[in-house]
N, CA and C of each residue as an Amber inpcrd file, in Angstrom:
protein
   660
  14.9590000   5.7890000 -11.9900000  13.6300000   5.1230000 -12.4770000
  12.5880000   6.1460000 -12.4740000  12.3410000   6.3380000 -13.5170000
  10.9450000   7.4660000 -13.7330000   9.8620000   6.3000000 -13.5060000
   8.9060000   7.5580000 -12.8840000   7.6360000   6.9900000 -12.1280000
   6.5340000   7.9740000 -13.3250000   5.8920000   6.7860000 -13.8170000
   4.6850000   7.2640000 -14.8270000   3.7920000   7.9950000 -14.0780000
   2.8580000   8.6280000 -14.7100000   1.9150000   9.2850000 -14.0470000
   0.4170000   7.9370000 -13.9210000   0.1300000   7.8410000 -12.7480000
  -1.0000000   6.9310000 -12.8100000  -2.1940000   7.4930000 -13.8140000
  -2.7370000   6.3050000 -14.2880000  -4.1020000   6.3020000 -15.2370000
  -4.9320000   6.9810000 -14.8280000  -5.2070000   6.2030000 -13.6660000
  -6.4730000   6.7890000 -12.9560000  -6.1500000   7.0990000 -11.5000000
  -7.0670000   7.8040000 -10.8230000  -6.6130000   8.7010000  -9.6520000
  -7.3570000   8.1330000  -8.5120000  -6.4210000   7.2770000  -7.6110000
  -6.9370000   7.0320000  -6.2330000  -7.6280000   8.2570000  -5.2370000
  -6.7030000   9.3020000  -5.6390000  -7.2040000  10.3710000  -4.4850000
  -8.4130000  11.4190000  -5.2100000  -8.7770000  11.3280000  -6.3720000
  -9.7220000  12.1710000  -6.9510000 -11.0300000  11.3930000  -6.7660000
 -10.8630000   9.9340000  -6.4930000 -12.0310000   9.2870000  -6.8670000
 -12.5770000   8.7990000  -5.2270000 -11.3850000   9.2020000  -4.5040000
 -12.4170000   9.5930000  -2.8950000 -13.3340000  10.3190000  -2.2460000
 -13.6410000  10.2660000  -1.3950000 -15.0830000  11.1650000  -0.6480000
 -14.5910000  12.0240000  -0.1020000 -15.1000000  13.1760000   0.0370000
 -14.1500000  14.3230000   1.0870000 -13.7460000  14.1040000   2.0280000
 -13.9410000  13.2630000   2.9900000 -13.3760000  13.0370000   4.3490000
 -12.6960000  12.3090000   3.9030000 -12.5090000  11.5000000   3.3680000
 -11.0580000  10.6370000   2.9490000  -9.8570000  11.4110000   2.2330000
 -10.5210000  12.3890000   1.6830000  -9.1980000  13.2710000   0.6300000
  -8.8630000  14.2480000   1.8070000  -9.4120000  14.8550000   2.6360000
  -9.1250000  15.2070000   3.9380000  -7.9670000  14.1490000   4.7610000
  -8.1730000  13.7010000   4.9840000  -7.1420000  12.9080000   5.8330000
  -6.2810000  12.6220000   4.9980000  -6.6440000  12.4610000   3.7900000
  -5.0570000  12.2030000   2.6160000  -4.1780000  13.6730000   2.5240000
  -4.9070000  14.5710000   2.7560000  -4.3780000  15.6110000   2.5360000
  -3.3960000  15.7590000   3.9400000  -3.5610000  16.0990000   5.0310000
  -3.1550000  15.7420000   6.2010000  -1.8680000  15.1050000   5.9940000
  -2.0920000  13.7700000   5.8900000  -0.7700000  12.8580000   5.6290000
   0.1420000  13.3270000   4.6610000  -0.5510000  13.4230000   3.2240000
   0.6070000  14.1310000   2.3560000   1.4780000  15.3890000   2.8880000
   0.8870000  16.5540000   3.5270000   1.4200000  17.5140000   4.2070000
   2.3150000  17.2150000   5.0300000   2.3900000  16.1250000   6.0470000
   3.4250000  15.7670000   6.6940000   4.5090000  15.1720000   5.8310000
   3.6900000  13.8800000   4.5340000   5.4140000  13.6030000   4.1990000
   5.9460000  14.5880000   3.3190000   5.5930000  15.7720000   3.1580000
   6.6290000  17.0080000   2.1280000   7.1290000  17.7090000   2.8610000
   6.3790000  17.5730000   4.3990000   7.1350000  18.4340000   5.1490000
   8.6900000  17.6680000   5.7210000   8.5920000  16.4390000   5.2270000
   9.8880000  15.5080000   5.8270000  10.6940000  15.7190000   4.7210000
  12.3050000  15.7100000   4.8850000  12.9410000  16.5290000   3.5190000
  13.5520000  15.4100000   2.7340000  13.7790000  14.0180000   3.4700000
  14.3890000  12.8970000   2.9200000  13.6090000  11.6760000   2.7120000
  13.8180000  10.7440000   1.9590000  12.9650000   9.5820000   2.4120000
  13.7890000   8.7400000   3.3880000  14.8490000   8.2810000   4.0830000
  15.4280000   8.2600000   5.0950000  14.4980000   8.4480000   6.0020000
  14.5110000   9.7720000   6.4300000  13.1980000  10.4850000   7.6160000
  11.7160000   9.9800000   6.7760000  11.2650000  10.3100000   5.9940000
  10.0200000   9.9540000   5.3670000   9.0990000   8.5830000   5.3760000
  10.0810000   7.6100000   5.5260000   9.9280000   6.3860000   5.4110000
   9.3010000   5.9410000   6.9760000  10.1040000   7.0720000   7.8400000
   9.5990000   6.1350000   9.2450000   8.1640000   7.1220000   9.5610000
   8.1330000   8.1720000   8.8250000   6.8790000   9.1090000   8.9850000
   5.8380000   8.3440000   8.4790000   6.1350000   7.3780000   7.0080000
   5.1270000   6.6300000   6.4140000   4.5080000   5.1110000   7.2180000
   5.5630000   4.8350000   8.2590000   5.3180000   3.7260000   8.7120000
   4.2050000   4.2340000   9.5870000   4.9100000   5.5480000  10.5430000
   3.8670000   5.8200000  11.4730000   2.1900000   5.9180000  11.0490000
   2.0410000   7.0000000   9.6080000   0.7500000   6.9590000   9.7180000
   0.2670000   5.6120000   9.6810000   0.8060000   4.6910000   8.5030000
   0.0950000   3.3390000   8.2820000  -0.2590000   2.6320000   9.6920000
   0.8150000   2.8730000  10.7090000   0.1240000   2.2400000  11.9080000
  -1.0640000   2.9110000  12.8280000  -1.2870000   4.4560000  12.6430000
  -2.1780000   4.8790000  12.8290000  -3.4470000   4.4460000  12.3130000
  -3.1370000   4.2860000  10.8030000  -4.8840000   4.3650000  10.0260000
  -4.8130000   2.7420000  10.4480000  -4.1700000   1.7000000  10.7360000
  -4.4560000   0.5160000  10.9640000  -5.0140000   0.3300000  12.7330000
  -4.6770000   0.8680000  13.2120000  -5.1300000   1.1280000  14.5480000
  -6.9820000   2.0900000  14.4130000  -6.6890000   2.6620000  13.4570000
  -8.3690000   3.4010000  13.4140000  -8.9690000   2.2950000  12.6470000
  -8.7100000   1.4610000  12.0360000  -9.4540000   0.6280000  10.6860000
  -9.9070000  -0.3090000  11.9340000  -9.2860000  -0.4820000  12.9550000
  -9.2410000  -2.0080000  13.6160000 -10.5620000  -1.6500000  15.2850000
 -10.6290000   0.1160000  15.1620000 -11.3050000   0.6420000  15.9550000
 -10.7900000   0.5200000  17.6420000  -9.2410000   0.6980000  17.2440000
  -8.5810000   1.2310000  18.8030000  -8.7410000   2.5330000  19.0550000
  -8.8410000   2.6190000  20.4810000  -9.7490000   3.9870000  21.0840000
  -8.5040000   4.8560000  21.3980000  -6.7130000   3.9740000  21.4640000
  -5.9890000   4.4530000  21.2570000  -5.0820000   5.0910000  20.1460000
  -5.8420000   4.5030000  18.7910000  -5.4150000   5.1770000  17.6500000
  -5.0380000   6.5570000  17.7240000  -4.1100000   7.1510000  17.1370000
  -3.5480000   8.5790000  16.5750000  -5.0490000   9.6840000  16.8760000
  -5.4360000  10.2000000  17.0600000  -6.5620000  11.1740000  17.1850000
  -6.5250000  11.8400000  15.9800000  -5.3580000  11.9920000  14.9580000
  -4.9460000  13.0440000  14.0470000  -5.9540000  12.3100000  12.9280000
  -5.8470000  11.1810000  12.7360000  -6.5610000  10.3260000  11.2500000
  -8.0160000   9.6750000  12.2360000  -7.7920000   9.2760000  13.6610000
  -9.0030000   8.9330000  14.0560000 -10.6280000   9.7380000  14.1040000
 -10.1970000  11.0170000  15.1040000 -11.4850000  12.0090000  14.4000000
 -12.1850000  12.4260000  13.1600000 -11.0230000  12.3540000  12.3440000
 -11.8470000  12.6360000  10.8620000 -11.8390000  11.4950000   9.9340000
 -10.9570000  10.4260000  10.3350000 -11.1800000   9.4150000   9.0590000
 -11.2660000   8.0040000   9.8780000 -11.8510000   8.1260000  10.8930000
 -12.0630000   6.2920000  12.0730000 -13.1560000   5.8610000  11.3330000
 -13.9310000   6.5510000  11.0620000 -15.7880000   6.0940000  10.8680000
 -15.1320000   5.3610000   9.4310000 -14.5340000   6.0580000   8.3130000
 -14.6920000   5.3610000   7.0990000 -13.7380000   4.0110000   7.0050000
 -12.5050000   4.1960000   8.4370000 -11.6290000   3.0970000   8.1010000
 -12.3920000   1.9020000   9.0690000 -12.9210000   2.3420000  10.0280000
 -13.7350000   1.1180000  10.8390000 -14.5270000   0.4180000  10.0400000
 -15.3950000   0.8610000   9.0950000 -16.2630000   0.2190000   8.4880000
 -15.3430000  -0.5980000   6.8570000 -14.4240000   0.3380000   6.4180000
 -13.4820000   0.1680000   5.4200000 -14.8560000  -0.4880000   4.6240000
 -15.5500000   0.6470000   3.9090000 -16.7210000   0.3480000   2.9790000
 -15.8760000   0.9120000   1.6690000 -16.3130000  -0.6380000   0.9950000
 -15.7470000  -0.6040000  -0.6540000 -16.5330000  -0.5420000  -1.3970000
 -16.2980000   0.3400000  -2.7860000 -17.4850000   0.0270000  -3.6640000
 -17.9200000  -1.2930000  -4.1360000 -18.6270000  -2.0980000  -4.4800000
 -18.5970000  -3.6420000  -4.8290000 -18.0080000  -3.4520000  -5.9750000
 -17.7700000  -2.9460000  -7.0370000 -17.3610000  -3.0620000  -8.6940000
 -15.6920000  -3.4120000  -8.1090000 -15.2810000  -2.2410000  -7.3380000
 -14.2320000  -1.5750000  -7.1470000 -13.0960000  -3.0830000  -6.5520000
 -14.0180000  -4.2780000  -5.9340000 -13.0650000  -5.3260000  -5.3560000
 -13.3310000  -6.4280000  -6.4710000 -12.4220000  -7.0700000  -6.8380000
 -12.0230000  -8.3050000  -7.7060000 -11.5300000  -9.5320000  -7.0560000
 -12.5570000 -10.6490000  -7.2980000 -12.3620000 -11.9800000  -6.4490000
 -10.7200000 -12.5300000  -7.1620000 -10.7570000 -11.6080000  -8.1710000
  -9.3720000 -12.7090000  -9.0790000  -8.2410000 -12.3790000  -8.6060000
  -8.5230000 -10.9170000  -7.6090000  -6.9030000 -10.3940000  -7.1220000
  -5.9500000 -11.3720000  -6.7430000  -4.8330000 -11.4770000  -7.3160000
  -3.7520000 -12.3080000  -6.8360000  -2.3360000 -11.1870000  -6.2270000
  -1.6860000 -11.7570000  -5.5900000  -0.3200000 -11.3900000  -5.0870000
   0.4260000 -11.5300000  -5.6450000   0.7840000 -11.2120000  -7.4660000
   1.3680000 -12.0450000  -8.0020000   2.6730000 -11.6610000  -7.6490000
   3.4030000 -10.3200000  -7.5720000   4.8870000 -10.0930000  -7.7570000
   5.3450000 -10.1940000  -6.6980000   5.1260000 -10.6390000  -5.0220000
   5.7510000 -10.6980000  -4.0100000   5.4310000 -12.0400000  -3.1600000
   6.4820000 -12.5240000  -3.2040000   5.9090000 -13.6090000  -2.0010000
   6.4660000 -13.6200000  -1.0830000   6.3700000 -13.7530000   0.0110000
   7.2080000 -13.6260000   1.5140000   7.2130000 -15.4210000   1.9630000
   8.5820000 -15.2740000   2.9800000   8.4600000 -16.8830000   3.8990000
   8.7600000 -16.0640000   5.2020000   8.1950000 -16.6870000   6.0170000
   9.0930000 -15.7610000   7.7460000  10.5320000 -16.2040000   7.4110000
  10.5800000 -17.4440000   7.2250000  11.9590000 -17.8840000   7.3370000
  13.4260000 -17.6190000   6.5440000  12.5020000 -17.2060000   5.3040000
  13.4400000 -16.6810000   4.1470000  13.3770000 -15.6680000   3.6070000
  14.1910000 -14.2770000   4.2880000  13.7810000 -13.1900000   3.8440000
  14.1890000 -12.7630000   2.5750000  15.6590000 -13.1840000   2.1820000
  16.2020000 -12.8500000   1.2970000  15.6550000 -13.1980000  -0.1080000
  14.6590000 -14.5520000   0.1980000  14.1750000 -15.1390000  -1.0830000
  12.3620000 -14.2810000  -1.6180000  11.8160000 -13.6920000  -0.0200000
  10.5810000 -12.6630000  -0.4830000  10.6960000 -11.5250000  -0.9800000
  12.2630000 -11.0560000  -0.6760000  12.1960000  -9.7880000  -1.4410000
  13.2830000 -10.2200000  -2.8730000  13.3860000 -10.8340000  -2.8370000
  13.7780000 -11.1500000  -4.4890000  12.5480000 -10.9820000  -5.0950000
  11.8100000 -11.7920000  -4.5990000  10.3600000 -11.5840000  -5.6220000
   9.7960000 -10.3610000  -6.0940000  10.2310000  -9.4740000  -4.8420000
   9.3480000  -8.2190000  -5.1900000   9.6130000  -7.7220000  -6.7500000
  10.8770000  -8.3390000  -7.4430000  11.2790000  -8.1800000  -8.7220000
  11.0280000  -9.1070000  -9.4050000  10.5500000  -9.8410000  -9.3500000
  10.7560000 -11.1910000 -10.1980000  10.1790000 -11.0530000 -11.5150000
  10.2260000 -11.5260000 -12.4310000   9.3700000 -12.2050000 -13.9720000
   8.7830000 -10.8540000 -14.4500000   9.3370000  -9.5730000 -13.7710000
   8.3110000  -8.4500000 -14.4040000   6.8750000  -8.3150000 -14.0340000
   6.5890000  -8.9690000 -12.9580000   5.6290000  -9.1400000 -12.4030000
   5.1630000  -7.7130000 -11.7670000   3.8070000  -7.5510000 -11.4530000
   3.5900000  -6.4940000 -10.2490000   2.6170000  -7.1990000  -9.2430000
   2.5910000  -6.1140000  -7.9530000   1.6510000  -6.8080000  -7.0520000
   0.4950000  -6.9770000  -7.5000000  -0.2390000  -8.2960000  -7.0160000
  -1.5380000  -8.5200000  -6.9010000  -2.6410000  -7.4000000  -6.7580000
  -2.1090000  -6.5530000  -5.7150000  -3.5160000  -5.5070000  -5.1450000
  -3.3690000  -4.3970000  -6.3840000  -2.7710000  -4.3740000  -7.2560000
  -2.9580000  -3.0990000  -8.1890000  -3.9090000  -3.1580000  -9.2510000
  -4.4020000  -2.2280000  -9.9310000  -5.2600000  -1.8680000 -10.7030000
  -6.8590000  -1.7940000 -10.5690000  -6.9950000  -2.1960000  -9.4220000
  -8.4170000  -1.7670000  -9.0990000  -8.4000000  -0.6660000  -8.4900000
  -9.8250000  -0.0730000  -8.7180000  -9.6600000   1.2780000  -7.9670000
 -10.5950000   1.1870000  -6.8460000 -10.0400000   0.6540000  -5.7310000
  -9.8550000   0.6660000  -4.4220000 -10.3660000   1.8810000  -3.5310000
 -11.5010000   2.1840000  -3.7380000 -11.8600000   3.6820000  -2.8200000
 -12.6210000   3.4750000  -1.6770000 -12.4720000   3.7720000  -0.4040000
 -13.2720000   3.7130000   0.6430000 -14.5920000   4.7560000   0.0030000
 -15.8230000   4.3040000   0.1470000 -16.9630000   4.7950000   0.0060000
 -17.6410000   5.3940000   0.8640000 -18.3660000   6.2290000   0.5710000
 -19.3620000   6.9920000   1.6410000 -20.3990000   5.6210000   2.3100000
 -20.8910000   6.3040000   3.5680000 -21.2820000   5.5830000   4.3210000
 -22.5360000   4.8810000   3.9540000 -23.1930000   5.7890000   3.5900000
 -24.5180000   5.7380000   2.5320000 -24.6840000   5.1700000   1.0680000
 -23.2560000   4.6850000   0.6910000 -23.3300000   3.5380000  -0.4940000
 -23.9580000   2.3160000  -0.2520000 -25.1730000   2.1330000  -1.1080000
 -26.1970000   1.1810000  -1.1470000 -25.1340000  -0.2690000  -1.8520000
 -24.1630000   0.3150000  -2.8140000 -23.3840000  -0.9040000  -3.3960000
 -22.1170000  -0.9940000  -2.4550000 -21.8620000  -0.4840000  -1.1890000
 -20.8190000  -0.8760000  -0.4920000 -20.9270000  -1.9400000  -0.0460000
 -19.6240000  -2.9710000   0.2830000 -19.4940000  -3.9220000   0.7340000
 -18.1100000  -3.8550000   1.8850000 -18.4280000  -4.4710000   3.1470000
 -17.4940000  -4.2370000   4.0570000 -16.3780000  -4.9530000   3.6490000
 -15.1810000  -4.4540000   3.9880000 -13.8720000  -4.8570000   4.1200000
 -13.2320000  -5.3350000   5.4040000 -13.1710000  -6.6800000   5.4110000
 -12.6580000  -6.9980000   6.8850000 -11.3420000  -6.9120000   7.0760000
 -10.2270000  -6.9870000   6.0390000  -8.7530000  -7.0580000   5.9520000
  -8.1850000  -5.8440000   6.0190000  -7.5600000  -5.1470000   6.7720000
  -6.5810000  -3.6510000   6.2210000  -6.1720000  -3.3520000   5.1110000
  -4.8910000  -4.9230000   4.9720000  -4.0090000  -5.3580000   3.5350000
  -5.6410000  -4.7770000   2.4770000  -6.9520000  -4.5780000   2.4740000
  -7.7770000  -4.9060000   1.4430000  -7.5440000  -3.0300000   0.7710000
  -6.8740000  -2.3680000   2.1120000  -7.4900000  -1.1610000   1.6870000
  -6.0140000  -0.4780000   1.6730000  -5.4050000  -0.8050000   2.1060000
  -3.7210000  -0.1080000   2.1250000  -3.2510000   0.2470000   1.2750000
  -3.2060000  -0.7750000  -0.0890000  -2.4960000   0.1020000  -1.0650000
  -3.5720000   1.5230000  -1.9700000  -4.4790000   1.0800000  -1.5480000
  -5.7830000   2.4230000  -1.7710000  -4.9740000   3.7440000  -1.3590000
  -4.8110000   3.7270000   0.1340000  -4.0470000   5.0460000   0.6410000
  -2.5660000   5.4260000   0.2710000  -2.0450000   4.2660000   0.3920000
  -0.2720000   4.6590000  -0.2060000  -0.7590000   4.9120000  -1.4670000
  -1.1740000   4.3900000  -2.2360000  -1.3190000   4.9890000  -4.1340000
  -1.9070000   6.6620000  -4.1850000  -2.6190000   6.4960000  -3.2670000
  -3.2660000   7.8720000  -3.4310000  -2.3870000   9.1040000  -2.5010000
  -1.5800000   8.7640000  -1.5080000  -0.6420000   9.4510000  -0.9380000
   0.6770000   9.6490000  -1.8700000   1.0450000   8.8430000  -2.7330000
   2.5510000   8.7750000  -3.4160000   1.8550000   9.4210000  -4.5860000
   0.6930000   9.2300000  -5.0940000   0.4580000  10.1180000  -6.1220000
   0.0630000  11.7560000  -6.1350000  -0.1550000  12.3560000  -5.1220000
  -0.1270000  13.6190000  -4.8050000   0.7220000  14.1130000  -4.3360000
   2.1260000  13.2130000  -3.9730000   3.4610000  13.6140000  -3.6950000
   4.3320000  13.7860000  -5.2630000   3.7420000  13.5530000  -5.9540000
   3.9280000  14.2850000  -7.6620000   5.7210000  13.7660000  -8.0270000
   6.2160000  12.8280000  -7.2670000   7.4190000  12.3750000  -7.5640000
   7.8160000  11.7280000  -8.6000000   8.9030000  12.1580000  -9.5310000
   8.8770000  11.6980000 -11.1170000  10.0030000  10.5800000 -10.9740000
  10.4500000  10.1190000 -10.0860000  11.7360000   9.1390000 -10.0670000
  11.8730000   8.3720000  -9.0550000  12.1950000   7.0920000  -8.9890000
  12.6310000   6.8870000  -7.8040000  14.3360000   6.5360000  -7.7390000
  14.5250000   6.7490000  -6.3440000  16.1250000   6.7760000  -6.3860000
  16.7030000   6.2650000  -5.2940000  15.7070000   5.3970000  -4.3370000
  16.2000000   5.2830000  -2.9940000  15.6910000   3.7280000  -2.6450000
  15.9740000   2.9400000  -1.5050000  15.3060000   1.8260000  -1.3820000
  14.1150000   1.7610000  -0.6830000  14.1280000   3.1760000   0.5160000
  13.0980000   3.5310000   1.5560000  11.9750000   3.7450000   0.4590000
  12.4230000   4.6590000  -0.7720000  11.2290000   5.0800000  -1.6210000
  10.4620000   4.0890000  -2.4270000  11.5070000   3.4440000  -2.6520000
  10.7380000   1.9100000  -3.4700000  10.0520000   1.1350000  -3.0310000
   9.9400000   0.9440000  -1.4850000   9.4960000   0.0070000  -0.7250000
   7.8230000   0.7500000  -0.6580000   7.4950000   1.8640000  -0.6100000
   6.6840000   2.3760000  -0.5470000   5.1920000   2.4020000  -1.2990000
   6.6900000   2.3280000  -2.9880000   6.0960000   2.4450000  -4.2680000
   5.4930000   1.2680000  -4.3460000   6.2230000  -0.1260000  -4.2340000
   5.5160000  -1.3990000  -3.8550000   4.2850000  -1.6420000  -3.4540000
   4.3280000  -1.0710000  -2.4350000   2.7060000  -1.1710000  -1.6170000
   1.4050000  -0.4680000  -2.6300000   1.5900000   0.6690000  -3.6400000
   0.6040000   1.3470000  -3.7800000  -0.1450000   0.5970000  -4.8240000
  -1.5180000   0.7440000  -4.9200000  -2.3050000   0.2880000  -5.8820000
  -2.5660000   0.6290000  -7.3320000  -1.5240000   1.5630000  -7.4040000
  -1.8650000   1.9960000  -9.0290000  -0.2920000   0.9540000  -9.4170000
  -0.5130000   0.2580000 -10.7440000   0.3830000  -0.3780000 -11.1840000
   1.7350000   0.2940000 -11.8700000   1.6300000   1.4500000 -12.1310000
   2.5350000   2.3210000 -12.6370000   3.6830000   2.1020000 -11.5900000
   3.2230000   2.6210000 -10.4300000   4.2510000   2.8030000  -9.1180000
   4.7040000   1.7670000  -8.8390000   3.9780000   0.2660000  -8.8290000
   4.9340000  -1.0950000  -8.5220000   5.8040000  -1.5520000  -9.5050000
   5.3240000  -0.7940000 -10.8180000   6.3500000  -1.2120000 -11.8670000
   7.1960000  -0.7620000 -12.0900000   7.5980000   0.5730000 -11.5920000
   8.5860000   1.3720000 -11.5430000   9.1560000   0.9420000 -10.6830000
   8.8840000   1.0050000  -9.2640000   9.6760000   0.3810000  -8.2500000
  10.3820000  -0.8870000  -8.1290000   9.4340000  -1.8160000  -9.1320000
  10.1660000  -3.1470000  -9.5460000  11.7320000  -3.1850000 -10.7330000
  11.4270000  -2.1600000 -11.2920000  12.1870000  -1.6730000 -12.6250000
  13.3320000  -1.0730000 -11.7670000  13.3240000   0.1050000 -10.8040000
  14.4610000  -0.2210000 -10.4220000  15.4310000  -1.1010000  -9.3700000
  14.2800000  -1.8160000  -8.9670000  15.0010000  -2.9460000  -7.9470000
  16.0260000  -3.9630000  -8.7710000  15.4990000  -3.9880000  -9.8830000
  16.0520000  -4.8040000 -10.7190000  17.8510000  -4.4680000 -11.3340000
  17.8990000  -2.9560000 -11.1290000  19.0170000  -2.1120000 -11.5780000
  20.5280000  -2.6560000 -10.4820000  21.5140000  -2.9250000 -10.9310000
  22.9250000  -2.7670000  -9.9210000  22.3810000  -3.6850000  -9.0400000
  22.4560000  -3.2110000  -7.7860000  22.8950000  -3.3990000  -6.3750000
  21.5310000  -2.8190000  -5.5180000  20.3290000  -2.6590000  -6.5570000
  19.5350000  -1.8500000  -5.6640000  18.6170000  -2.8240000  -4.8880000
  18.5830000  -4.3390000  -5.1760000  18.0610000  -5.0080000  -4.4800000
  18.5160000  -5.4950000  -3.2030000  19.8670000  -5.5350000  -3.4790000
  20.5870000  -5.4940000  -1.7470000  20.7630000  -4.3730000  -0.8640000
  19.9560000  -3.2130000  -1.5800000  20.0300000  -2.0230000  -0.7890000
  18.2660000  -1.8410000  -0.2130000  17.5250000  -2.7970000  -0.9870000
  16.2110000  -2.8930000  -0.3890000  15.8100000  -3.9210000   0.8230000
  17.0740000  -5.0220000   0.3400000  16.7370000  -5.7150000   1.3460000
  17.4070000  -5.4210000   2.5870000  18.5070000  -4.3310000   2.5930000
  19.1350000  -3.9530000   3.8090000  18.4310000  -3.4670000   4.3770000
  17.2950000  -2.4520000   3.5880000  15.7840000  -1.4820000   4.3450000
  15.2630000  -2.4790000   4.9180000  15.1460000  -3.6380000   4.2810000
  13.5500000  -4.5250000   5.1750000  13.9060000  -5.3180000   6.6240000
  15.6110000  -5.6800000   6.2100000  16.0910000  -6.3040000   7.4700000
  16.5240000  -5.4620000   8.6530000  16.8410000  -3.8880000   8.4940000
  16.8880000  -3.0540000   9.3320000  15.0540000  -2.3550000   9.7220000
  14.2620000  -2.4030000   8.8110000  12.8940000  -2.0920000   9.4150000
  11.8710000  -3.2950000   9.6680000  11.9410000  -3.3790000  10.6960000
  10.7160000  -4.4900000  11.2230000   9.4720000  -4.1670000  10.8090000
   8.9410000  -2.9480000  11.1960000   7.4880000  -2.4010000  10.5650000
   7.0770000  -2.4430000   9.6650000   8.4820000  -2.2870000   8.7530000
   7.9010000  -2.4490000   7.2760000   8.0990000  -3.8700000   6.6100000
   8.4770000  -4.6630000   7.4570000   8.4760000  -5.9780000   7.2270000
   7.0040000  -7.1020000   7.4070000   6.9590000  -6.3200000   8.9150000
   5.7370000  -6.5490000   8.7290000   4.7540000  -6.5050000   7.9270000
   4.5320000  -5.3150000   7.7270000   3.6150000  -4.5550000   6.4160000
   3.7260000  -6.3080000   5.2500000   4.8540000  -6.0770000   4.7170000
   5.0270000  -6.9510000   3.4080000   4.4790000  -8.8750000   4.1890000
   4.3450000  -9.0390000   5.1020000   4.1800000 -10.1240000   5.7400000
   2.3390000 -10.1470000   6.0970000   1.9560000  -9.2360000   6.2640000
   0.7040000  -8.9190000   5.9880000  -0.3500000  -9.0090000   4.8090000
   0.4990000  -8.5510000   3.6370000  -0.1250000  -8.5360000   2.5530000
   0.1030000 -10.1280000   2.2040000   1.1330000 -10.5000000   2.2690000
   1.1150000 -11.9210000   1.6390000   0.3690000 -12.8630000   2.3010000
  -0.1170000 -12.9290000   3.8230000  -0.7350000 -13.7510000   4.2420000
  -2.0930000 -13.4390000   4.1070000  -2.6130000 -12.1030000   3.6020000
  -3.7230000 -11.7610000   2.9870000  -3.7740000 -12.2890000   1.5670000
  -2.8260000 -11.6650000   0.4730000  -3.0320000 -12.4570000  -0.9950000
  -2.5710000 -13.9870000  -1.0740000  -1.9960000 -14.5980000  -0.0610000
  -1.2300000 -15.6960000  -0.1760000  -2.7960000 -16.7920000   0.0040000
  -3.2920000 -15.9000000   1.0440000  -4.7700000 -16.6120000   1.3820000
  -5.4200000 -17.2540000  -0.2770000  -5.6100000 -15.8300000  -0.9320000
  -6.8090000 -16.2120000  -2.0830000  -5.9720000 -16.8430000  -2.9370000
  -4.5030000 -17.0700000  -3.4840000  -3.2540000 -17.6670000  -3.9800000
  -4.2680000 -19.1370000  -3.9590000  -3.8560000 -19.6470000  -2.5660000
  -4.2940000 -20.5990000  -2.0530000  -5.6750000 -21.1590000  -2.1230000
  -6.7630000 -20.5070000  -2.1310000  -7.9640000 -20.7830000  -2.4010000
  -8.1240000 -20.8940000  -3.6130000  -7.1910000 -20.0790000  -4.7430000
  -7.9040000 -20.7120000  -6.0060000  -7.0620000 -21.7480000  -6.5220000
  -6.2630000 -22.1150000  -6.0200000  -5.6030000 -23.6460000  -6.3950000
  -6.6350000 -24.7220000  -6.0850000  -7.1170000 -24.9100000  -4.6940000
  -7.9130000 -25.4660000  -4.1400000  -9.2570000 -25.7990000  -5.2260000
  -9.6470000 -24.4380000  -6.3580000 -10.9550000 -24.4830000  -6.8290000
 -10.4780000 -24.9210000  -8.1030000  -9.1860000 -24.8990000  -8.5260000
  -8.8360000 -25.6260000  -9.5310000  -8.7710000 -27.2090000  -9.2820000
């Protein structure tokens, strides 16, 4: 499945400190030869980012030294946040893994976090707001890293798994289209079942965006 180039760049819209941190992540992933190994490396990077975001003193120094301040505050431009975001493309149920994984490619939808230019802002930005959930900034980091990898097609379930997490609609649509082909959904399900750290990320995203869906239903 071909991966279109994102219409907007998450990487280019980030400030210098964030780009330097992204560059280190990208270099690590580029040095990993296959997505079977790269998926493990990517999960370790995400774990370090989350620890830094939460202000954990034991977070990986590689990301904590240069990126922790931005992650602790998780400041985003006001215009980049959309109260109407929905987690449309994927729904998860702790007791029914098969169901929530299959939802990843259902109805031709894309994940609800896509399409907003969610970019960590400079600390001095007067229009910045504090984001309390790591799930709000994770798609930016995943999307920015993936766009710089410059891959042109999706070929493996591990690869599709991370493209599903991207802020770029081009990435999520490509991943979902790949999942719809042949036995790819079963391959993806197997990856999720065998990778509890990734499954935990899916559950985190569902917890975050499921809340928004519930709030919107109540408002209606």
